C-alpha positions in Angstrom: -36.3 6.7 -5.0 -34.3 9.1 -7.2 -32.6 7.4 -10.4 -29.0 7.8 -8.8 -29.9 5.9 -6.0 -31.7 3.4 -8.1 -28.3 3.1 -10.2 -25.9 3.0 -7.0 -28.5 -0.2 -5.5 -28.3 -1.9 -8.9 -24.3 -1.4 -9.1 -24.2 -2.9 -5.5 -26.2 -5.9 -6.5 -24.2 -6.7 -9.4 -21.0 -6.5 -7.3 -22.9 -9.0 -4.6 -24.4 -11.3 -7.0 -21.0 -11.4 -8.8 -18.9 -11.6 -5.4 -21.4 -14.8 -4.5 -20.6 -16.4 -8.1 -17.5 -16.0 -7.3 -17.5 -17.4 -4.1 -19.5 -20.6 -5.3 -16.8 -21.4 -7.9 -14.1 -20.9 -5.8 -16.0 -23.3 -3.0 -16.0 -25.8 -5.8 -12.2 -26.2 -6.3 -11.6 -29.8 -4.9 -8.4 -28.6 -3.2 -8.5 -24.9 -3.1 -4.8 -23.3 -1.9 -5.6 -19.8 -0.3 -2.1 -18.7 -1.4 -2.8 -19.4 -5.2 -5.8 -16.8 -5.0 -3.7 -14.3 -3.1 -1.2 -14.3 -6.0 -3.9 -13.6 -8.2 -5.3 -10.7 -6.3 -1.7 -9.5 -6.0 -1.0 -9.6 -9.8 -4.2 -8.1 -10.4 -3.3 -5.0 -8.4 0.6 -4.8 -9.6 -1.4 -4.8 -13.0 -3.5 -1.8 -12.3 -0.8 0.1 -10.8 1.5 -0.3 -13.6 -1.4 1.0 -15.9 -2.4 3.7 -13.4 1.2 5.0 -13.4 1.8 4.2 -17.4 3.1 7.4 -19.3 -0.6 7.0 -21.2 -2.5 7.9 -18.1 0.3 10.2 -16.7 0.1 12.8 -19.9 -3.6 12.6 -20.1 -5.8 14.8 -18.0 -8.9 13.5 -18.8 -7.2 9.8 -18.1 -5.7 11.1 -14.9 -9.5 12.4 -13.7 -11.3 9.1 -15.0 -8.8 7.2 -13.1 -9.5 9.1 -9.5 -12.9 9.6 -10.1 -14.7 6.6 -11.4 -11.9 3.7 -11.1 -11.1 4.4 -7.9 -14.6 4.5 -6.9 -15.1 1.0 -8.7 -12.1 -0.3 -6.9 -13.0 1.1 -3.5 -16.7 -0.4 -4.0 -15.8 -3.5 -5.7 -13.2 -4.7 -3.2 -15.5 -4.0 -0.3 -18.8 -5.7 -1.7 -17.3 -8.3 -3.9 -15.7 -10.3 -0.8 -19.1 -10.0 1.2 -20.7 -11.6 -1.7 -18.1 -14.2 -2.3 -18.2 -15.5 1.3 -21.9 -15.2 1.1 -22.1 -17.6 -1.7 -19.3 -19.8 0.0 -20.9 -20.1 3.1 -24.4 -20.8 0.9 -22.2 -23.7 -0.8 -21.6 -25.2 2.5 -21.5 -28.7 1.1 -18.7 -28.3 -1.5 -15.3 -29.2 -0.9 -13.5 -26.1 -0.2 -16.4 -24.0 0.9 -15.1 -23.7 4.8 -11.7 -22.5 3.2 -13.3 -20.2 0.4 -15.6 -18.0 3.2 -12.7 -17.5 5.6 -10.6 -16.3 2.9 -13.2 -13.9 1.6 -14.1 -12.8 5.2 -10.3 -12.1 5.9 -9.9 -10.4 2.4 -12.6 -8.1 3.1 -11.4 -7.2 6.8 -8.0 -6.7 5.4 -9.2 -4.4 2.6 -10.5 -1.9 5.1 -7.9 -0.5 6.2 -6.3 0.4 2.5 -9.3 1.3 1.6 -10.1 4.1 4.4 -6.9 5.1 2.9 -7.6 5.2 -0.8 -11.1 7.0 0.1 -9.4 9.8 2.0 -6.3 10.1 -0.3 -7.5 9.6 -3.8 -11.3 9.1 -3.9 -12.5 11.9 -1.9 -9.7 13.8 -0.2 -10.6 16.1 2.4 -7.7 18.3 2.6 -6.6 20.7 0.0 -3.4 19.6 0.1 -4.4 16.3 -1.3 -6.9 17.4 -4.1 -4.0 17.5 -7.2 -5.2 15.3 -9.9 -1.8 14.2 -10.7 -1.0 13.9 -7.4 -4.1 11.9 -6.6 -3.3 9.6 -9.5 0.3 9.1 -8.2 -0.9 7.7 -5.0 -3.6 5.5 -6.5 -0.8 3.9 -8.8 1.3 3.4 -5.7 -1.3 2.2 -3.5 -2.0 -0.3 -6.0 1.6 -1.7 -6.4 2.3 -1.8 -2.8 -0.8 -3.5 -1.9 -0.4 -6.1 -5.2 3.2 -6.6 -4.2 2.7 -7.1 -0.3 -0.1 -9.7 -0.9 2.2 -11.3 -3.2 4.8 -11.5 -0.5 2.3 -12.7 2.1 1.5 -15.5 -0.7 4.8 -16.4 -1.0 5.6 -16.8 2.5 2.1 -19.2 2.7 3.4 -20.9 0.0 7.1 -21.8 1.3 5.5 -22.8 4.5 2.5 -25.0 3.2 
């Protein structure tokens, strides 16, 4: 097996393990309220979006390349693999108080993530069209996607809280 493949497998294994630990910990919560998890998720995306769109990143070609080539890829794989590991960890912890809620939350998070992550992959991380390959535009699209995703998730969490 090539070294790159080994590193990628190790990276995915670490993400799965981190997800499993997260799922186990969330399942152990005595009164899990999923809208609070959504709020944390949304705020994290908002924060990342603000960092990506900051002047610090916008003025440096080196930082823009790092954001679209590394950070976007890390987010893409992390948002795909960690919820799967978390759902598995919560499912394995079936006797804990919030295991069923945590399992369904992380599975739904994974399913929700497929569409935005497909857009992220096609427009930021690995744009196929020559019109989408400008590094500055890719950085702006990435930041906008993070902000919009974060705000939409927070709005969903707010309505869940309102009707809880």
